[in-house]
BAPA-820270 format. One record per residue: residue number from 1; residue in one letter; chain; z, x, y negated of N, C-alpha, C in turn. Coordinates in steps of 0.05 Angstrom, whole numbers. Example, Ala and Ser with C-alpha at 12.3 -4.5 7.8 and 13.67 -1.06 7.14 Angstrom:
// BAPA-820270
[node 1,A,A,[156,264,114],[156,246,90],[156,264,66]];
[node 2,S,A,[142,257,45],[143,273,21],[157,258,-1]];
***
This chain:
// BAPA-820270
[node 1,M,A,[0,17,24],[0,0,0],[0,17,-25]];
[node 2,N,A,[17,39,-25],[18,56,-48],[-9,70,-54]];
[node 3,K,A,[-23,77,-32],[-49,89,-35],[-69,70,-47]];
[node 4,I,A,[-67,45,-39],[-85,24,-50],[-80,21,-80]];
[node 5,I,A,[-54,19,-87],[-47,16,-115],[-56,40,-131]];
[node 6,G,A,[-53,64,-119],[-62,88,-133],[-92,88,-138]];
[node 7,V,A,[-108,80,-118],[-137,78,-121],[-144,58,-143]];
[node 8,L,A,[-131,35,-143],[-136,14,-163],[-130,24,-191]];
[node 9,L,A,[-108,38,-194],[-101,50,-220],[-121,70,-229]];
[node 10,L,A,[-131,86,-211],[-151,106,-217],[-177,93,-227]];
[node 11,L,A,[-185,71,-213],[-209,57,-220],[-206,45,-248]];
[node 12,V,A,[-182,35,-254],[-177,23,-281],[-179,45,-302]];
[node 13,M,A,[-168,69,-296],[-168,91,-315],[-197,100,-320]];
[node 14,V,A,[-213,102,-299],[-241,110,-301],[-256,90,-318]];
[node 15,S,A,[-251,64,-312],[-265,43,-327],[-258,44,-356]];
[node 16,S,A,[-232,49,-362],[-223,50,-390],[-236,73,-404]];
[node 17,C,A,[-238,96,-390],[-250,120,-403],[-279,115,-410]];
[node 18,K,A,[-293,100,-392],[-321,95,-397],[-324,77,-422]];
[node 19,E,A,[-305,57,-424],[-307,38,-446],[-301,53,-472]];
[node 20,E,A,[-283,73,-471],[-275,87,-495],[-294,110,-502]];
[node 21,A,A,[-315,114,-486],[-333,137,-490],[-350,133,-514]];
[node 22,G,A,[-353,109,-524],[-369,104,-548],[-385,79,-546]];
[node 23,P,A,[-393,67,-568],[-409,42,-568],[-437,47,-557]];
[node 24,V,A,[-449,26,-546],[-476,28,-535],[-494,11,-552]];
[node 25,V,A,[-518,22,-558],[-538,7,-572],[-564,6,-555]];
[node 26,K,A,[-579,-15,-558],[-604,-17,-543],[-628,-18,-563]];
[node 27,I,A,[-646,2,-559],[-670,3,-575],[-692,-10,-559]];
[node 28,S,A,[-702,-33,-569],[-724,-47,-555],[-751,-40,-569]];
[node 29,T,A,[-770,-31,-552],[-796,-22,-563],[-818,-36,-547]];
[node 30,N,A,[-843,-32,-556],[-866,-43,-541],[-872,-26,-516]];
[node 31,Y,A,[-856,-6,-511],[-858,10,-486],[-834,6,-467]];
[node 32,G,A,[-815,-11,-476],[-792,-16,-460],[-766,-11,-475]];
[node 33,D,A,[-744,-14,-461],[-717,-11,-474],[-704,16,-469]];
[node 34,I,A,[-690,26,-489],[-674,50,-486],[-646,44,-494]];
[node 35,R,A,[-627,49,-475],[-599,45,-481],[-586,72,-487]];
[node 36,I,A,[-571,72,-509],[-559,97,-519],[-529,94,-524]];
[node 37,R,A,[-513,113,-515],[-485,113,-521],[-480,132,-545]];
[node 38,L,A,[-467,122,-565],[-460,138,-589],[-434,153,-584]];
[node 39,Y,A,[-433,178,-592],[-409,194,-588],[-386,186,-607]];
[node 40,E,A,[-362,186,-597],[-339,180,-615],[-332,204,-632]];
[node 41,N,A,[-338,228,-623],[-330,252,-637],[-350,261,-659]];
[node 42,T,A,[-369,243,-665],[-386,246,-689],[-384,220,-704]];
[node 43,P,A,[-360,214,-715],[-355,188,-726],[-371,181,-751]];
[node 44,K,A,[-378,200,-767],[-394,194,-791],[-422,184,-783]];
[node 45,H,A,[-434,198,-764],[-461,190,-754],[-459,164,-739]];
[node 46,R,A,[-439,162,-722],[-435,137,-707],[-433,113,-725]];
[node 47,D,A,[-415,114,-745],[-410,92,-763],[-435,86,-780]];
[node 48,N,A,[-448,106,-789],[-472,102,-806],[-494,88,-790]];
[node 49,F,A,[-498,98,-765],[-519,86,-748],[-512,56,-742]];
[node 50,L,A,[-487,51,-736],[-479,23,-730],[-481,5,-754]];
[node 51,K,A,[-476,16,-778],[-479,1,-803],[-509,-7,-806]];
[node 52,L,A,[-527,11,-801],[-556,5,-804],[-564,-15,-782]];
[node 53,V,A,[-554,-12,-758],[-560,-30,-737],[-551,-58,-744]];
[node 54,K,A,[-526,-61,-754],[-516,-87,-762],[-533,-100,-784]];
[node 55,E,A,[-545,-83,-801],[-562,-94,-822],[-591,-99,-813]];
[node 56,N,A,[-596,-94,-786],[-623,-98,-775],[-643,-79,-788]];
[node 57,F,A,[-633,-56,-798],[-650,-38,-813],[-674,-28,-797]];
[node 58,Y,A,[-669,-22,-771],[-690,-9,-755],[-711,-29,-744]];
[node 59,D,A,[-706,-55,-747],[-725,-74,-735],[-752,-72,-748]];
[node 60,S,A,[-772,-70,-730],[-801,-68,-738],[-809,-41,-749]];
[node 61,L,A,[-792,-21,-749],[-800,6,-756],[-815,19,-733]];
[node 62,L,A,[-826,43,-737],[-841,57,-717],[-828,82,-708]];
[node 63,F,A,[-834,91,-683],[-831,119,-676],[-855,133,-688]];
[node 64,H,A,[-852,143,-712],[-875,153,-728],[-883,181,-722]];
[node 65,R,A,[-866,196,-708],[-872,224,-702],[-865,230,-673]];
[node 66,V,A,[-886,236,-657],[-882,240,-628],[-895,266,-620]];
[node 67,I,A,[-880,283,-606],[-890,308,-596],[-882,311,-567]];
[node 68,N,A,[-902,310,-550],[-897,311,-521],[-882,337,-513]];
[node 69,H,A,[-863,335,-496],[-846,357,-487],[-828,368,-509]];
[node 70,F,A,[-824,351,-530],[-806,359,-551],[-787,335,-559]];
[node 71,M,A,[-798,315,-574],[-780,293,-582],[-797,270,-593]];
[node 72,I,A,[-784,247,-596],[-795,224,-609],[-778,217,-633]];
[node 73,Q,A,[-789,212,-656],[-774,208,-681],[-781,182,-694]];
[node 74,G,A,[-760,168,-704],[-763,143,-718],[-743,140,-741]];
[node 75,G,A,[-744,116,-753],[-724,110,-774],[-734,112,-803]];
[node 76,D,A,[-760,119,-807],[-771,119,-833],[-776,91,-843]];
[node 77,P,A,[-761,81,-864],[-765,53,-873],[-793,47,-882]];
[node 78,T,A,[-808,67,-891],[-835,62,-900],[-855,57,-877]];
[node 79,S,A,[-845,61,-852],[-863,57,-829],[-866,28,-822]];
[node 80,K,A,[-850,10,-833],[-852,-18,-827],[-878,-29,-838]];
[node 81,N,A,[-895,-40,-820],[-921,-51,-827],[-939,-31,-841]];
[node 82,A,A,[-936,-5,-835],[-952,16,-847],[-980,15,-837]];
[node 83,A,A,[-999,19,-855],[-1028,20,-847],[-1033,44,-829]];
[node 84,P,A,[-1053,43,-812],[-1058,65,-793],[-1062,92,-805]];
[node 85,D,A,[-1073,94,-829],[-1080,119,-841],[-1058,130,-860]];
[node 86,V,A,[-1035,117,-861],[-1014,125,-879],[-997,147,-867]];
[node 87,M,A,[-992,169,-882],[-975,190,-873],[-946,182,-875]];
[node 88,L,A,[-931,185,-853],[-903,176,-852],[-884,199,-848]];
[node 89,G,A,[-859,194,-853],[-838,214,-849],[-821,221,-873]];
[node 90,E,A,[-830,212,-897],[-815,219,-921],[-795,198,-929]];
[node 91,G,A,[-796,175,-917],[-778,153,-925],[-750,157,-915]];
[node 92,D,A,[-731,147,-931],[-702,149,-923],[-686,128,-939]];
[node 93,V,A,[-660,131,-938],[-643,111,-951],[-628,122,-975]];
[node 94,G,A,[-635,146,-984],[-624,156,-1009],[-597,171,-1007]];
[node 95,Y,A,[-588,176,-982],[-563,191,-979],[-564,208,-954]];
[node 96,R,A,[-546,227,-952],[-544,244,-928],[-517,238,-914]];
[node 97,V,A,[-516,245,-889],[-491,243,-874],[-483,272,-868]];
[node 98,D,A,[-457,278,-873],[-448,305,-869],[-452,314,-841]];
[node 99,A,A,[-460,340,-838],[-465,351,-811],[-440,349,-794]];
[node 100,E,A,[-444,343,-768],[-421,342,-749],[-429,357,-724]];
[node 101,F,A,[-432,384,-727],[-440,400,-704],[-416,403,-685]];
[node 102,R,A,[-421,397,-659],[-400,399,-639],[-411,413,-614]];
[node 103,V,A,[-425,436,-620],[-436,452,-598],[-413,470,-587]];
[node 104,P,A,[-409,473,-561],[-428,463,-540],[-421,436,-528]];
[node 105,E,A,[-402,422,-540],[-395,395,-529],[-420,377,-529]];
[node 106,Y,A,[-434,375,-551],[-458,359,-553],[-481,378,-560]];
[node 107,F,A,[-503,375,-544],[-525,393,-548],[-551,378,-542]];
[node 108,H,A,[-574,392,-546],[-600,380,-545],[-612,379,-516]];
[node 109,K,A,[-597,368,-498],[-608,363,-471],[-627,339,-472]];
[node 110,K,A,[-643,336,-452],[-661,313,-451],[-645,287,-454]];
[node 111,G,A,[-655,269,-472],[-641,244,-477],[-621,245,-500]];
[node 112,A,A,[-617,268,-512],[-598,270,-534],[-609,255,-558]];
[node 113,L,A,[-591,240,-572],[-598,227,-597],[-588,245,-619]];
[node 114,A,A,[-605,252,-638],[-597,270,-660],[-609,260,-686]];
[node 115,A,A,[-597,270,-708],[-606,262,-735],[-626,282,-746]];
[node 116,A,A,[-648,271,-757],[-667,288,-771],[-655,297,-798]];
[node 117,R,A,[-667,317,-810],[-656,326,-836],[-678,342,-851]];
[node 118,E,A,[-673,347,-876],[-690,365,-892],[-683,393,-885]];
[node 119,G,A,[-701,412,-892],[-697,440,-886],[-675,454,-901]];
[node 120,D,A,[-668,477,-892],[-645,492,-903],[-649,499,-933]];
[node 121,Q,A,[-674,504,-941],[-678,512,-969],[-669,492,-989]];
[node 122,V,A,[-673,466,-982],[-664,445,-1000],[-638,431,-990]];
[node 123,N,A,[-629,439,-967],[-607,426,-954],[-590,447,-938]];
[node 124,P,A,[-579,466,-953],[-564,488,-939],[-540,479,-922]];
[node 125,E,A,[-529,456,-930],[-506,446,-914],[-515,432,-888]];
[node 126,R,A,[-542,428,-886],[-553,416,-862],[-543,387,-858]];
[node 127,G,A,[-540,373,-880],[-533,345,-879],[-556,329,-866]];
[node 128,S,A,[-549,308,-852],[-569,292,-837],[-582,271,-855]];
[node 129,S,A,[-606,264,-848],[-619,240,-860],[-601,216,-855]];
[node 130,G,A,[-600,198,-875],[-584,174,-872],[-595,155,-852]];
[node 131,A,A,[-621,158,-845],[-634,137,-828],[-650,149,-805]];
[node 132,Q,A,[-664,171,-810],[-683,180,-790],[-668,195,-767]];
[node 133,F,A,[-678,190,-743],[-666,201,-719],[-688,209,-699]];
[node 134,Y,A,[-680,224,-679],[-699,231,-658],[-685,231,-631]];
[node 135,I,A,[-701,227,-610],[-691,228,-583],[-705,251,-569]];
[node 136,V,A,[-690,269,-557],[-701,293,-545],[-714,286,-518]];
[node 137,Q,A,[-738,298,-514],[-750,298,-488],[-748,327,-478]];
[node 138,G,A,[-760,346,-492],[-759,374,-485],[-773,380,-459]];
[node 139,R,A,[-765,402,-447],[-776,410,-421],[-755,427,-406]];
[node 140,V,A,[-761,432,-381],[-743,448,-364],[-751,478,-366]];
[node 141,Y,A,[-731,495,-368],[-735,524,-370],[-726,538,-345]];
[node 142,E,A,[-740,559,-337],[-731,577,-317],[-708,593,-329]];
[node 143,P,A,[-688,602,-313],[-665,616,-324],[-673,641,-340]];
[node 144,E,A,[-692,657,-330],[-700,681,-344],[-714,674,-370]];
[node 145,E,A,[-730,653,-369],[-745,644,-393],[-725,634,-414]];
[node 146,L,A,[-704,620,-405],[-684,610,-424],[-670,634,-437]];
[node 147,E,A,[-663,654,-422],[-649,677,-433],[-666,691,-454]];
[node 148,T,A,[-692,695,-447],[-711,707,-466],[-713,691,-491]];
[node 149,M,A,[-715,664,-488],[-717,647,-511],[-693,649,-529]];
[node 150,V,A,[-669,650,-518],[-645,652,-534],[-645,678,-550]];
[node 151,Q,A,[-653,700,-537],[-655,725,-551],[-675,724,-575]];
[node 152,S,A,[-697,711,-570],[-718,708,-591],[-707,690,-614]];
[node 153,I,A,[-694,669,-607],[-682,651,-627],[-662,666,-645]];
[node 154,N,A,[-645,681,-632],[-625,695,-647],[-637,717,-664]];
[node 155,G,A,[-658,729,-655],[-672,749,-671],[-684,736,-696]];
[node 156,R,A,[-696,713,-693],[-708,699,-716],[-686,689,-735]];
[node 157,R,A,[-664,679,-724],[-642,669,-741],[-630,692,-757]];
[node 158,K,A,[-626,715,-744],[-613,737,-758],[-631,748,-780]];
[node 159,L,A,[-657,750,-774],[-676,759,-795],[-677,740,-818]];
[node 160,A,A,[-677,714,-813],[-677,694,-834],[-652,696,-851]];
[node 161,L,A,[-629,700,-838],[-604,703,-852],[-604,728,-870]];
[node 162,Y,A,[-614,750,-859],[-616,775,-874],[-633,772,-899]];
[node 163,N,A,[-656,759,-895],[-674,755,-918],[-662,737,-939]];
[node 164,Q,A,[-647,717,-929],[-633,699,-948],[-612,714,-964]];
[node 165,L,A,[-597,731,-951],[-577,747,-965],[-590,767,-984]];
[node 166,K,A,[-612,778,-975],[-626,798,-991],[-634,786,-1019]];
[node 167,M,A,[-640,760,-1019],[-648,748,-1045],[-626,749,-1066]];
[node 168,K,A,[-601,751,-1057],[-579,753,-1075],[-579,779,-1090]];
[node 169,Y,A,[-592,799,-1079],[-591,826,-1090],[-618,836,-1100]];
[node 170,V,A,[-636,817,-1106],[-663,825,-1115],[-663,843,-1139]];
[node 171,S,A,[-647,836,-1160],[-646,852,-1184],[-635,880,-1179]];
[node 172,E,A,[-615,881,-1163],[-603,907,-1157],[-622,924,-1140]];
[node 173,L,A,[-636,912,-1121],[-656,926,-1105],[-678,937,-1123]];
[node 174,E,A,[-688,922,-1142],[-709,931,-1159],[-700,954,-1177]];
[node 175,R,A,[-675,952,-1186],[-664,973,-1203],[-662,999,-1188]];
[node 176,L,A,[-652,998,-1163],[-648,1022,-1147],[-675,1034,-1139]];
[node 177,Q,A,[-695,1016,-1134],[-721,1026,-1127],[-735,1040,-1150]];
[node 178,E,A,[-732,1028,-1174],[-744,1040,-1198],[-731,1067,-1204]];
[node 179,A,A,[-706,1069,-1198],[-691,1094,-1203],[-695,1114,-1180]];
[node 180,N,A,[-709,1105,-1160],[-712,1122,-1136],[-685,1131,-1125]];
[node 181,D,A,[-666,1113,-1126],[-638,1120,-1117],[-636,1114,-1087]];
[node 182,T,A,[-643,1134,-1071],[-642,1130,-1042],[-614,1126,-1031]];
[node 183,A,A,[-595,1139,-1043],[-567,1136,-1034],[-557,1108,-1040]];
[node 184,G,A,[-564,1098,-1064],[-556,1071,-1071],[-569,1050,-1054]];
[node 185,L,A,[-594,1055,-1047],[-609,1036,-1030],[-597,1036,-1002]];
[node 186,A,A,[-589,1060,-992],[-577,1062,-966],[-550,1047,-965]];
[node 187,T,A,[-534,1050,-987],[-508,1036,-988],[-512,1006,-989]];
[node 188,L,A,[-531,997,-1005],[-536,968,-1007],[-547,957,-981]];
[node 189,S,A,[-564,972,-967],[-574,964,-941],[-551,961,-921]];
[node 190,E,A,[-533,980,-921],[-510,978,-903],[-492,954,-909]];
[node 191,K,A,[-489,949,-935],[-473,926,-944],[-486,900,-934]];
[node 192,L,A,[-512,898,-937],[-527,874,-929],[-524,871,-898]];
[node 193,T,A,[-527,892,-884],[-526,891,-854],[-498,882,-845]];
[node 194,Q,A,[-477,892,-858],[-450,884,-850],[-445,855,-857]];
[node 195,E,A,[-454,846,-880],[-451,818,-888],[-466,800,-870]];
[node 196,C,A,[-490,808,-862],[-506,792,-844],[-493,790,-817]];
[node 197,D,A,[-483,812,-806],[-470,812,-780],[-446,794,-780]];
[node 198,S,A,[-431,794,-803],[-407,777,-804],[-414,748,-805]];
[node 199,L,A,[-434,740,-821],[-442,712,-823],[-457,702,-798]];
[node 200,F,A,[-470,721,-784],[-486,713,-761],[-470,701,-739]];
[node 201,A,A,[-444,707,-739],[-426,696,-718],[-427,665,-717]];
[node 202,D,A,[-432,653,-741],[-434,624,-742],[-462,613,-736]];
[node 203,E,A,[-481,631,-735],[-509,623,-731],[-519,629,-703]];
[node 204,E,A,[-506,648,-689],[-516,657,-663],[-515,635,-643]];
[node 205,L,A,[-537,633,-628],[-539,614,-606],[-528,626,-581]];
[node 206,V,A,[-505,616,-571],[-493,625,-546],[-490,600,-529]];
[node 207,L,A,[-504,600,-506],[-504,577,-489],[-480,577,-469]];
[node 208,S,A,[-467,554,-467],[-446,551,-446],[-460,547,-419]];
[node 209,E,A,[-444,548,-398],[-454,544,-371],[-466,516,-368]];
[node 210,E,A,[-453,497,-382],[-462,469,-381],[-490,467,-394]];
[node 211,Q,A,[-493,480,-417],[-519,480,-430],[-541,493,-413]];
[node 212,K,A,[-534,516,-401],[-553,530,-384],[-562,513,-361]];
[node 213,K,A,[-542,500,-349],[-549,483,-326],[-567,460,-334]];
[node 214,A,A,[-561,447,-357],[-577,425,-366],[-606,433,-373]];
[node 215,Y,A,[-608,456,-387],[-634,464,-396],[-652,474,-373]];
[node 216,T,A,[-639,482,-351],[-655,492,-328],[-658,470,-306]];
[node 217,T,A,[-647,446,-311],[-650,425,-291],[-663,400,-304]];
[node 218,V,A,[-649,387,-323],[-661,363,-336],[-678,370,-360]];
[node 219,G,A,[-673,393,-372],[-689,402,-395],[-677,395,-422]];
[node 220,G,A,[-692,402,-443],[-683,396,-470],[-696,415,-490]];
[node 221,T,A,[-684,418,-513],[-695,435,-535],[-672,452,-546]];
[node 222,P,A,[-667,474,-532],[-643,491,-539],[-645,503,-567]];
[node 223,H,A,[-668,508,-578],[-670,521,-604],[-659,504,-627]];
[node 224,L,A,[-654,478,-622],[-644,460,-643],[-613,459,-643]];
[node 225,D,A,[-600,471,-623],[-571,470,-622],[-559,485,-646]];
[node 226,G,A,[-539,471,-658],[-526,483,-681],[-541,480,-707]];
[node 227,Q,A,[-564,467,-706],[-581,464,-730],[-583,435,-738]];
[node 228,Y,A,[-581,416,-719],[-583,388,-724],[-560,374,-709]];
[node 229,T,A,[-549,353,-720],[-526,339,-708],[-535,321,-685]];
[node 230,V,A,[-524,325,-662],[-527,308,-639],[-505,288,-639]];
[node 231,F,A,[-511,262,-637],[-489,242,-640],[-491,220,-619]];
[node 232,G,A,[-507,224,-597],[-508,204,-576],[-526,213,-554]];
[node 233,E,A,[-529,198,-533],[-547,205,-511],[-557,180,-497]];
[node 234,V,A,[-581,182,-486],[-593,160,-471],[-578,157,-444]];
[node 235,I,A,[-570,132,-439],[-557,127,-413],[-575,110,-395]];
[node 236,E,A,[-597,99,-406],[-616,84,-391],[-642,83,-407]];
[node 237,G,A,[-665,90,-393],[-690,88,-407],[-703,114,-413]];
[node 238,L,A,[-696,135,-398],[-709,161,-402],[-739,159,-395]];
[node 239,D,A,[-745,141,-377],[-774,137,-370],[-789,126,-394]];
[node 240,V,A,[-776,110,-410],[-789,99,-434],[-793,121,-454]];
[node 241,V,A,[-774,139,-457],[-777,162,-475],[-801,179,-466]];
[node 242,D,A,[-804,183,-440],[-827,198,-429],[-853,184,-435]];
[node 243,K,A,[-853,158,-432],[-878,143,-438],[-886,145,-467]];
[node 244,I,A,[-866,143,-485],[-872,145,-513],[-881,173,-520]];
[node 245,A,A,[-867,193,-509],[-874,221,-515],[-903,228,-507]];
[node 246,A,A,[-913,213,-487],[-939,220,-476],[-962,206,-490]];
[node 247,V,A,[-957,189,-510],[-978,174,-523],[-996,193,-539]];
[node 248,K,A,[-1021,185,-543],[-1040,200,-558],[-1033,199,-588]];
[node 249,T,A,[-1033,222,-601],[-1025,223,-629],[-1048,234,-646]];
[node 250,G,A,[-1046,229,-672],[-1065,239,-691],[-1052,256,-712]];
[node 251,S,A,[-1060,252,-737],[-1050,268,-759],[-1019,266,-762]];
[node 252,A,A,[-1006,289,-767],[-977,291,-770],[-962,280,-746]];
[node 253,D,A,[-974,282,-722],[-962,273,-697],[-955,243,-696]];
[node 254,R,A,[-969,228,-713],[-965,199,-712],[-981,187,-689]];
[node 255,P,A,[-969,170,-672],[-984,157,-650],[-1008,142,-661]];
[node 256,E,A,[-1030,144,-647],[-1054,129,-655],[-1050,99,-651]];
[node 257,K,A,[-1035,92,-631],[-1027,64,-627],[-998,62,-633]];
[node 258,D,A,[-990,44,-652],[-963,43,-661],[-943,39,-639]];
[node 259,V,A,[-921,55,-640],[-898,52,-622],[-877,37,-639]];
[node 260,V,A,[-874,12,-633],[-858,-5,-650],[-829,-8,-640]];
[node 261,I,A,[-810,-5,-658],[-782,-11,-651],[-778,-41,-658]];
[node 262,Y,A,[-778,-58,-638],[-775,-86,-642],[-747,-92,-655]];
[node 263,S,A,[-727,-79,-643],[-700,-83,-653],[-681,-61,-642]];
[node 264,V,A,[-659,-58,-656],[-637,-41,-646],[-612,-58,-648]];
[node 265,R,A,[-598,-62,-626],[-575,-79,-626],[-551,-66,-611]];
[node 266,K,A,[-527,-70,-622],[-503,-61,-608],[-497,-80,-585]];
[node 267,E,A,[-491,-69,-562],[-485,-85,-539],[-455,-91,-537]];
***
């Protein structure tokens, strides 16, 4: 009897955990339905998304940007009833949502729901679009390929960071160069390198074992980790994501035949 009671209590606990894992929304499209669980540990994105869902904001919008083996993107308010030749992707709601990076807890595995955003040059805090989102399709990587990719990503990130820091010292660099001050240039170069190394700790892509397993089995887009906020994941309808990702596209990766979001509703 005690064993039976114990099993029942365990089932109740598991059920409760599932219920507390986060709200579920259903995206209904002309290619089928996608059910997504929103993460509780990204509350700003969760609450903003649910606010828009409650307002029926996403109804009749399009998945306006689709790249096979990468992702499908929607949420541009100007995509509603947009003519076939209209360039989409610039529409938004006029505000950003603060970044909520929780890597490696949440990452860009296949089926991840993440927020689109403007680039670092105009958005150094990496705040998210108030409305546009994407669902990851990605692809599966071989372990050696994944390791090489991570090294390449980190090389690019470090170079970009170094060049960004270098811009702070443009005037000093020009002065030292004009003066042919090799010692001063060497000192400044060492200063830049040390500053870059220190700041790079927050930029470096280091994959957990869970990330490595996901990227080498179900797939995803590892180069986006730590750059865009992941705030949910597909729990049903990955086949629909694949169908949408495979559609024929034209200019700016817009599907030639509209992929319509009929509705998004909280379940």
